[in-house]
C-alpha positions as CSV (number, residue, x, y, z in Angstrom):
1,M,-37.0,-30.1,0.7
2,K,-36.9,-31.4,4.2
3,P,-34.0,-30.3,6.5
4,P,-31.7,-33.0,7.9
5,A,-32.7,-34.5,11.3
6,G,-29.7,-32.9,12.9
7,P,-26.4,-31.1,12.2
8,I,-23.8,-33.3,10.5
9,E,-20.2,-32.3,11.2
10,I,-18.0,-33.2,8.2
11,P,-14.4,-31.8,8.0
12,I,-13.8,-29.9,4.8
13,Q,-10.8,-32.1,4.0
14,E,-13.1,-35.2,4.1
15,L,-15.4,-33.5,1.5
16,R,-12.3,-32.8,-0.7
17,D,-11.2,-36.4,-0.4
18,L,-14.7,-37.6,-1.5
19,L,-14.6,-35.1,-4.4
20,N,-11.2,-36.4,-5.6
21,S,-12.4,-40.0,-5.4
22,A,-15.4,-39.1,-7.7
23,R,-13.3,-37.0,-10.1
24,E,-13.5,-39.4,-13.0
25,K,-17.3,-39.8,-12.8
26,L,-17.9,-36.0,-12.5
27,G,-15.9,-35.0,-15.5
28,A,-13.7,-31.9,-15.7
29,E,-16.6,-29.4,-15.7
30,G,-18.5,-31.1,-12.9
31,Y,-15.4,-31.5,-10.8
32,R,-14.6,-27.8,-11.3
33,K,-18.1,-26.6,-10.2
34,L,-18.3,-28.9,-7.1
35,K,-14.8,-28.0,-6.0
36,A,-15.7,-24.3,-6.2
37,A,-18.8,-25.0,-4.1
38,I,-16.7,-26.8,-1.4
39,D,-14.1,-24.1,-1.4
40,T,-16.8,-21.5,-1.0
41,L,-18.3,-23.5,1.9
42,A,-14.9,-23.6,3.6
43,Y,-14.5,-19.9,3.2
44,L,-17.9,-19.1,4.5
45,T,-17.4,-21.4,7.5
46,S,-14.2,-19.5,8.4
47,L,-16.1,-16.2,8.2
48,I,-19.0,-17.4,10.3
49,E,-16.6,-18.6,13.0
50,D,-15.2,-15.0,13.1
51,Q,-17.2,-13.1,15.7
52,Q,-16.7,-9.8,13.8
53,T,-18.4,-11.1,10.7
54,T,-21.9,-9.6,10.3
55,I,-24.8,-10.7,8.2
56,Q,-24.4,-7.5,6.2
57,K,-20.8,-8.4,5.4
58,L,-21.8,-11.9,4.3
59,R,-24.4,-10.4,1.9
60,E,-21.7,-8.0,0.5
61,L,-19.4,-11.0,-0.1
62,L,-22.1,-13.2,-1.8
63,A,-23.6,-10.4,-3.8
64,K,-21.9,-8.7,-6.7
65,P,-19.5,-6.1,-5.2
66,A,-19.9,-2.4,-6.1
67,S,-17.2,-1.2,-8.4
68,T,-17.1,2.3,-6.8
69,E,-18.5,4.2,-3.9
70,K,-18.8,7.5,-5.8
71,T,-22.0,9.4,-5.1
72,E,-23.3,9.3,-8.7
73,K,-22.9,5.5,-8.9
74,V,-24.4,4.8,-5.5
75,L,-27.5,6.9,-6.2
76,E,-27.8,5.5,-9.7
77,N,-27.9,2.0,-8.3
78,A,-30.6,3.1,-5.9
79,G,-32.7,4.5,-8.8
80,L,-31.8,8.2,-8.1
81,K,-29.9,10.9,-9.9
82,T,-28.1,13.9,-8.5
83,G,-29.8,17.2,-9.1
84,P,-28.4,20.2,-10.9
85,E,-28.5,22.2,-7.6
86,D,-25.5,20.1,-6.4
87,A,-22.9,22.5,-5.1
88,S,-20.1,20.6,-6.7
89,S,-21.5,21.3,-10.2
90,Q,-20.7,25.0,-9.9
91,K,-17.0,24.7,-9.9
92,T,-15.2,21.6,-11.1
93,P,-11.5,21.1,-10.4
94,K,-9.3,20.1,-13.3
95,K,-9.3,16.4,-13.8
96,K,-6.0,14.6,-14.2
97,P,-5.3,13.3,-17.7
98,G,-6.3,9.7,-18.2
99,K,-3.7,7.0,-18.1
100,G,-4.0,6.4,-21.8
101,H,-3.7,3.1,-23.6
102,G,0.0,2.3,-23.2
103,R,1.2,5.0,-25.5
104,N,3.9,6.3,-23.3
105,G,6.4,8.9,-24.6
106,A,10.1,8.4,-24.3
107,G,10.2,10.7,-21.2
108,A,8.1,8.1,-19.3
109,Y,10.9,5.6,-19.3
110,T,12.9,7.3,-16.6
111,A,15.0,4.3,-15.7
112,A,15.8,3.3,-19.3
113,R,19.4,3.2,-20.5
114,R,20.0,6.1,-22.8
115,V,22.2,5.5,-25.8
116,P,23.3,8.6,-27.9
117,V,23.5,7.7,-31.6
118,P,25.4,10.3,-33.7
119,L,25.0,10.8,-37.4
120,A,27.7,8.7,-39.2
121,S,28.8,11.2,-41.8
122,L,27.4,14.6,-40.7
123,S,28.1,16.9,-37.8
124,S,27.0,20.3,-36.7
125,G,28.4,23.1,-38.9
126,D,28.6,21.0,-42.1
127,R,27.0,22.1,-45.4
128,C,23.5,20.6,-46.1
129,P,24.0,17.6,-48.4
130,K,20.6,18.3,-50.0
131,C,20.5,22.0,-50.9
132,L,24.3,22.4,-50.7
133,D,23.9,26.0,-49.4
134,G,22.5,25.8,-45.9
135,K,24.5,24.9,-42.7
136,L,23.5,22.2,-40.3
137,Y,23.0,22.9,-36.7
138,A,22.1,20.7,-33.7
139,Q,18.5,20.5,-32.6
140,R,17.6,20.7,-28.9
141,E,15.6,17.5,-28.8
142,P,17.0,14.4,-30.4
143,G,14.9,11.8,-32.2
144,V,13.9,8.9,-30.0
145,L,13.4,5.3,-30.6
146,V,12.2,3.0,-27.7
147,R,13.0,-0.7,-27.7
148,L,11.9,-3.1,-24.9
149,V,13.4,-6.5,-24.2
150,G,12.3,-9.3,-21.9
151,R,14.4,-10.9,-19.3
152,A,14.0,-13.1,-16.2
153,P,13.4,-11.1,-13.0
154,I,16.6,-12.5,-11.6
155,E,19.3,-13.2,-14.2
156,A,22.4,-15.4,-13.9
157,T,25.8,-15.5,-15.5
158,V,28.0,-18.6,-15.4
159,Y,31.7,-17.8,-15.6
160,E,33.6,-20.8,-17.0
161,L,37.1,-20.5,-15.6
162,E,39.7,-22.4,-17.6
163,K,41.7,-24.9,-15.6
164,L,45.1,-26.4,-16.4
165,R,46.8,-29.2,-14.6
166,C,50.5,-30.1,-14.6
167,S,51.1,-33.6,-15.9
168,L,54.1,-34.0,-13.5
169,C,53.3,-32.3,-10.2
170,L,49.5,-32.3,-10.7
171,E,49.2,-28.6,-9.7
172,V,46.0,-27.1,-11.0
173,F,45.9,-23.5,-12.4
174,T,42.5,-21.7,-12.6
175,A,41.8,-18.6,-14.6
176,Q,41.2,-15.4,-12.5
177,A,37.5,-14.3,-12.5
178,P,36.9,-11.0,-14.2
179,P,36.3,-8.0,-12.0
180,E,32.6,-7.8,-13.0
181,A,32.0,-11.2,-11.5
182,G,32.3,-9.7,-8.0
183,D,32.7,-11.7,-4.8
184,K,29.0,-12.4,-4.1
185,K,26.8,-15.1,-5.6
186,Y,23.7,-12.9,-5.1
187,D,24.3,-9.3,-6.2
188,E,22.6,-6.4,-4.4
189,T,20.3,-6.0,-7.3
190,A,19.1,-9.6,-7.0
191,A,18.2,-9.0,-3.4
192,S,16.4,-5.8,-4.2
193,M,14.3,-7.5,-6.9
194,M,13.4,-10.4,-4.6
195,A,12.3,-7.9,-1.9
196,L,10.3,-5.8,-4.3
197,L,8.5,-8.7,-5.9
198,K,7.7,-10.4,-2.6
199,Y,7.0,-7.5,-0.2
200,G,6.0,-4.8,-2.7
201,Y,3.9,-6.7,-5.1
202,G,2.9,-9.9,-3.3
203,V,4.7,-12.5,-5.4
204,P,5.3,-15.5,-3.0
205,F,8.7,-17.1,-2.9
206,Y,7.3,-20.3,-4.5
207,R,5.7,-18.5,-7.4
208,L,9.0,-16.7,-8.2
209,D,10.8,-20.0,-8.0
210,T,8.4,-21.5,-10.5
211,L,8.9,-18.6,-12.9
212,Q,12.6,-18.7,-12.5
213,S,12.8,-22.5,-13.0
214,N,10.7,-22.2,-16.2
215,L,13.2,-19.7,-17.5
216,G,16.2,-21.9,-16.7
217,I,17.4,-19.9,-13.6
218,P,16.1,-21.8,-10.5
219,L,15.8,-19.9,-7.3
220,P,14.4,-22.1,-4.4
221,P,12.1,-20.5,-1.8
222,S,14.6,-21.3,1.0
223,T,17.3,-19.6,-0.9
224,Q,15.2,-16.5,-1.4
225,W,14.3,-16.4,2.3
226,G,18.0,-16.7,3.2
227,V,18.9,-13.8,1.0
228,M,16.1,-11.7,2.4
229,K,17.1,-12.4,6.0
230,E,20.7,-11.6,5.3
231,T,19.8,-8.4,3.5
232,A,17.4,-7.1,6.1
233,E,20.0,-6.8,8.9
234,P,22.3,-4.1,7.4
235,L,19.1,-2.2,6.3
236,R,17.7,-2.0,9.9
237,P,19.3,1.4,10.6
238,A,17.2,2.8,7.7
239,L,14.0,1.4,9.3
240,E,15.0,2.8,12.7
241,E,15.6,6.2,11.2
242,L,12.2,6.0,9.4
243,I,10.6,5.4,12.8
244,R,12.4,8.5,14.3
245,Q,11.5,10.6,11.3
246,G,7.9,9.4,11.3
247,A,7.5,10.3,15.0
248,Q,8.2,14.0,14.1
249,G,5.3,14.0,11.5
250,K,2.6,16.6,11.8
251,V,-0.2,14.1,10.8
252,L,-0.1,10.4,11.7
253,H,-2.6,8.0,10.2
254,N,-3.0,4.5,11.6
255,D,-5.1,1.4,11.2
256,D,-4.5,-2.4,11.2
257,T,-5.5,-5.5,9.4
258,K,-5.5,-9.2,10.3
259,A,-2.3,-11.1,10.0
260,R,-1.3,-14.8,10.4
261,V,1.9,-15.9,12.1
262,L,2.2,-19.6,12.6
263,S,4.3,-19.3,15.7
264,L,1.6,-17.2,17.3
265,R,-1.2,-19.6,17.7
266,R,-4.7,-18.1,18.0
267,D,-5.7,-20.7,20.6
268,Q,-2.5,-20.1,22.6
269,P,-2.3,-16.5,23.9
270,E,1.0,-15.3,25.2
271,K,1.8,-15.7,28.9
272,G,0.2,-12.9,31.0
273,D,-2.0,-11.8,28.1
274,D,-5.3,-13.2,26.9
275,R,-5.1,-11.6,23.5
276,T,-5.2,-14.1,20.7
277,G,-5.4,-12.0,17.6
278,V,-2.5,-11.1,15.3
279,F,-2.4,-7.9,13.3
280,T,-0.3,-5.9,10.9
281,S,-0.5,-2.2,11.8
282,G,0.0,0.5,9.2
283,I,1.2,4.0,10.2
284,V,1.6,6.8,7.7
285,A,3.2,10.0,8.9
286,T,3.1,13.1,6.8
287,T,4.6,16.6,7.0
288,E,5.8,19.1,4.5
289,G,8.4,17.6,2.3
290,W,8.1,13.9,3.0
291,K,5.9,10.9,4.0
292,V,6.8,7.8,6.0
293,A,5.0,4.4,5.9
294,L,5.6,2.0,8.8
295,Y,4.4,-1.6,9.3
296,F,4.4,-3.6,12.5
297,T,3.1,-7.2,12.8
298,G,2.3,-9.0,16.1
299,R,-0.2,-9.0,19.0
300,Q,-0.3,-5.2,19.4
301,H,-3.0,-3.1,17.9
302,A,-2.4,0.0,15.8
303,G,-2.8,2.4,18.7
304,E,-0.2,0.6,20.8
305,N,2.3,0.6,17.9
306,L,1.6,4.3,17.3
307,A,2.3,5.0,21.0
308,D,5.7,3.2,20.7
309,V,6.6,5.3,17.6
310,L,5.7,8.5,19.4
311,K,8.2,7.8,22.1
312,W,10.8,9.1,19.6
313,R,8.9,12.4,19.1
314,A,10.8,15.6,20.1
315,T,9.4,17.1,23.3
316,D,9.4,20.7,21.9
317,L,7.0,19.8,19.0
318,S,3.3,20.5,19.3
319,P,0.9,17.5,19.6
320,P,0.5,15.6,16.4
321,I,-2.8,15.1,14.6
322,Q,-3.8,11.4,14.8
323,V,-6.3,10.2,12.1
324,S,-8.1,6.8,12.3
325,D,-11.5,5.3,12.3
326,A,-13.5,5.3,15.6
327,L,-12.2,1.9,16.9
328,S,-10.8,2.4,20.4
329,R,-7.8,0.1,19.6
330,N,-6.5,2.8,17.2
331,A,-6.1,5.4,19.9
332,P,-2.5,5.7,21.2
333,K,-2.9,5.2,25.0
334,R,0.2,6.2,27.0
335,A,0.7,8.4,30.1
336,G,1.7,11.9,29.1
337,L,1.0,11.4,25.4
338,T,-1.2,14.1,23.9
339,V,-2.6,14.0,20.3
340,L,-5.3,15.8,18.4
341,T,-7.7,13.0,17.3
342,A,-9.5,13.2,14.0
343,Y,-11.8,10.5,12.7
344,C,-12.2,9.4,9.2
345,N,-15.2,10.8,7.3
346,A,-15.0,8.1,4.7
347,H,-15.9,5.5,7.3
348,G,-18.9,7.5,8.4
349,R,-20.0,8.1,4.8
350,R,-19.6,4.4,3.9
351,Q,-22.3,3.5,6.3
352,F,-24.8,5.5,4.3
353,V,-23.5,4.0,1.0
354,E,-24.4,0.5,2.4
355,I,-27.9,1.4,3.2
356,T,-28.8,3.6,0.2
357,P,-31.0,1.0,-1.4
358,S,-33.2,1.0,1.8
359,F,-33.2,4.7,2.5
360,P,-32.6,6.4,-0.9
361,E,-33.8,9.9,-0.3
362,E,-32.3,10.3,3.1
363,C,-28.9,8.9,2.0
364,R,-29.0,11.1,-1.1
365,Y,-28.9,14.2,1.1
366,V,-26.1,12.9,3.3
367,L,-24.0,11.7,0.3
368,E,-24.4,14.9,-1.6
369,S,-23.4,16.9,1.5
370,F,-20.2,14.9,1.8
371,R,-19.6,15.3,-1.9
372,A,-19.7,19.0,-1.6
373,V,-17.1,18.9,1.2
374,Y,-14.8,16.6,-0.7
375,H,-15.2,18.8,-3.7
376,N,-14.0,21.8,-1.7
377,D,-11.0,19.8,-0.5
378,A,-10.2,19.0,-4.1
379,L,-10.3,22.7,-5.0
380,A,-8.1,23.6,-2.1
381,G,-5.6,20.9,-3.3
382,E,-5.7,22.2,-6.9
383,Q,-4.9,25.7,-5.7
384,K,-2.1,24.4,-3.5
385,L,-3.4,26.3,-0.4
386,S,-1.3,26.4,2.8
387,P,-2.8,24.5,5.8
388,E,-4.1,27.8,7.2
389,D,-5.6,29.0,3.9
390,R,-7.2,25.5,3.4
391,L,-8.7,25.8,6.9
392,R,-10.3,29.2,6.1
393,F,-11.5,27.9,2.8
394,H,-13.2,24.9,4.5
395,Q,-14.7,27.1,7.2
396,E,-16.2,29.4,4.6
397,N,-17.4,26.7,2.1
398,S,-17.7,23.4,4.0
399,G,-18.7,24.8,7.4
400,P,-22.3,25.7,6.4
401,V,-22.7,22.4,4.6
402,M,-21.7,20.4,7.7
403,K,-23.8,22.6,10.0
404,E,-26.9,21.9,7.9
405,L,-26.1,18.2,7.8
406,H,-25.8,18.2,11.6
407,Q,-29.1,20.0,12.1
408,W,-30.8,17.6,9.6
409,M,-29.6,14.6,11.5
410,E,-30.7,15.9,14.9
411,A,-34.1,16.7,13.4
412,Q,-34.4,13.1,12.2
413,F,-34.4,11.9,15.8
414,A,-36.1,14.9,17.4
415,G,-39.0,14.7,15.0
416,R,-39.2,10.9,15.2
417,K,-38.7,10.7,11.5
418,T,-36.1,7.9,11.8
419,E,-36.1,4.8,13.9
420,P,-32.9,4.8,16.1
421,N,-32.4,1.0,15.7
422,S,-32.8,1.1,11.9
423,G,-29.8,1.1,9.5
424,L,-30.3,4.8,8.9
425,G,-30.7,5.5,12.6
426,K,-27.4,3.7,13.4
427,A,-25.6,5.5,10.6
428,I,-26.8,8.9,11.8
429,A,-26.0,8.0,15.4
430,Y,-22.4,7.2,14.4
431,L,-21.9,10.6,12.9
432,L,-23.6,12.5,15.8
433,R,-21.6,10.5,18.4
434,H,-18.3,11.3,16.7
435,W,-19.1,14.7,15.2
436,K,-16.5,16.7,17.1
437,K,-13.6,14.5,15.9
438,L,-15.1,14.1,12.4
439,T,-15.2,17.8,11.9
440,L,-11.7,18.7,13.3
441,F,-10.7,19.8,9.8
442,L,-13.0,22.8,10.4
443,R,-11.0,23.9,13.5
444,E,-7.4,22.8,13.0
445,P,-5.1,23.5,10.0
446,G,-3.7,20.5,8.2
447,V,-6.3,18.0,9.3
448,P,-7.2,15.6,6.4
449,L,-10.8,14.5,5.7
450,D,-10.2,10.8,5.9
451,N,-7.8,8.0,6.7
452,N,-7.6,6.7,3.1
453,I,-3.8,7.0,2.8
454,V,-3.2,4.3,5.4
455,E,-6.1,2.2,4.0
456,R,-4.2,2.2,0.7
457,S,-0.9,1.4,2.4
458,L,-2.3,-1.7,4.1
459,K,-3.0,-3.1,0.7
460,L,0.7,-4.2,0.6
461,A,0.2,-6.3,3.7
462,I,-3.2,-7.6,2.5
463,R,-1.8,-8.5,-0.9
464,N,1.1,-10.4,0.7
465,R,-1.4,-12.2,3.1
466,K,-3.7,-13.2,0.2
467,N,-0.8,-14.6,-1.9
468,A,1.6,-16.1,0.7
469,L,-1.1,-16.7,3.4
470,F,1.1,-16.4,6.5
471,Y,4.5,-15.8,8.1
472,K,6.1,-18.7,9.8
473,T,7.7,-16.8,12.7
474,L,7.8,-13.3,14.1
475,K,11.3,-13.0,12.6
476,G,9.8,-13.5,9.1
477,A,7.1,-11.0,9.9
478,A,9.8,-8.4,11.1
479,V,11.7,-8.9,7.8
480,G,8.4,-8.3,5.9
481,D,7.6,-5.2,7.9
482,L,11.1,-3.8,7.2
483,F,10.9,-4.2,3.5
484,M,7.3,-3.0,3.2
485,S,8.2,0.1,5.2
486,L,11.1,0.9,3.0
487,I,9.3,0.1,-0.3
488,H,6.1,2.0,0.4
489,T,7.9,5.0,1.8
490,C,9.7,5.2,-1.6
491,Q,6.4,4.9,-3.4
492,L,4.9,7.8,-1.3
493,N,7.9,10.0,-2.0
494,D,8.2,9.2,-5.8
495,A,11.5,7.4,-5.3
496,N,12.5,4.3,-7.2
497,P,12.4,1.5,-4.6
498,F,14.7,-0.8,-6.5
499,D,17.4,1.8,-6.8
500,Y,16.9,2.8,-3.2
501,L,17.3,-0.8,-1.8
502,T,20.3,-1.4,-4.0
503,A,21.9,1.9,-2.8
504,L,21.4,1.0,0.9
505,Q,23.0,-2.4,0.4
506,R,26.0,-1.0,-1.4
507,H,26.5,1.8,1.2
508,A,25.6,-0.1,4.4
509,A,28.6,1.3,6.2
510,E,27.7,4.9,5.4
511,L,24.0,4.1,6.3
512,K,25.0,2.9,9.7
513,Q,27.0,6.1,10.4
514,K,24.5,8.7,9.2
515,P,21.1,7.0,8.5
516,S,19.3,10.4,8.3
517,E,21.2,11.1,5.0
518,W,19.8,7.8,3.5
519,M,16.1,8.4,3.4
520,P,14.1,7.9,0.2
521,W,13.7,11.7,-0.2
522,N,17.4,12.6,0.2
523,Y,19.5,9.6,-0.7
524,R,20.1,10.8,-4.3
525,E,21.8,13.9,-3.0
526,T,23.9,11.8,-0.7
527,L,24.9,9.5,-3.6
528,A,25.8,12.6,-5.7
529,R,27.9,14.0,-2.9
530,L,29.8,10.7,-2.5
531,T,30.4,10.5,-6.2
532,M,31.9,14.0,-6.3
533,S,34.1,13.3,-3.3
534,V,35.5,10.2,-5.0
535,A,36.1,12.0,-8.3
536,A,37.9,14.8,-6.4
């Protein structure tokens, strides 16, 4: 097949127009296949235009993606098996029970309405109606019966107020609305559900509108956005308090992902700045007792946003531990700011996962070394060791493993066993170059092995980006950042995000006065205290 005489530039939209014109001739199946090919071409073209896209990444996208990066699976795909001498086979931490198959007990329905049902004709202390001699007594656990019903995500009630008009003076008398009707068209619970679906689970406004319209309760996208914008403002004190609380964290993870804001054109950088990219930065701060997730969308990188957060850090606290990958843009650069930097071991390990088919034996040694270290970390977590005890445990058990790995990697270059410019050489060079920061967990208490917690938190932003594609303005992005921060902080602290958002709206005045008492980990106690004071 001869190549064309020269490149032909055809806009993707023109190809789609040609496809639509030939739709009848192609038939349904032919149209579907050709449309998929054109969409794939458009996607690949956008990737190739991105300077950060490598040939390796294109291969990964076009090939069947790996379902897991676990050592056993990676080595199995490369035709290898782990040996019995593996250190992690000696002691195995208890595995968490499986998720099951939907057979949840009644205790799993924590938010369900509980309805006590007494016996109609019997009570505790009565004679047994069967044997006539025994006495009935109440059991500690009642019998349970779970019933589930389906409803629209946003429900509506239409109050038909009777109207009477005088035949003489024409005065109109309208029935008074019942107290449960309230004075708002959109209840706080409606706003909470919209925010949770949109920013917590990536359901775009138009998709929720389609669902609601099909169920007979229309909810236009413009209306949803208006409710979100109006709801976000009184909740801002909670976000500001989350930032202050997060700044006091002992460990701060950060990273960013691409974002799209239509008002920030990539080909039109801001005045005085040649940066054209737009990013959503994720920051997860952890300490004993709570975790905080923060999101920031705009031109700034993750390191710059982290530096802004740390402006709120108390001066008497020791330097925090900052965990990220080795990209320089993740480092918080600010005069007078001191942090203990730890790099993500999962990023270094992943480079060996990608090249295992080409260098199976060498990668096997590296992957099994990392597996032993992660196994030790799992044992420390199972035993609920303090940060200091965990450090000693790693020094005793993981220290020798990492030392041997370091010696093995240095020997690869010193003995000319590995070509420095090969995939294996570059993976080894990455670990050696950042070894000190990758192994900070062997010198400082409380340092995590990787940055996975913030990688998982960025899935909220990525899910929203994939489904809704873009924000229109920075105002819309700020609203999204606020709700994602509140929702994911709830998820990290095992709090119900729907109840939390509803509580903040209904107690906006109290939130503004004392925002520190309305955090996801303590708002229940605040609500209980308010209820007791009202009852008294």
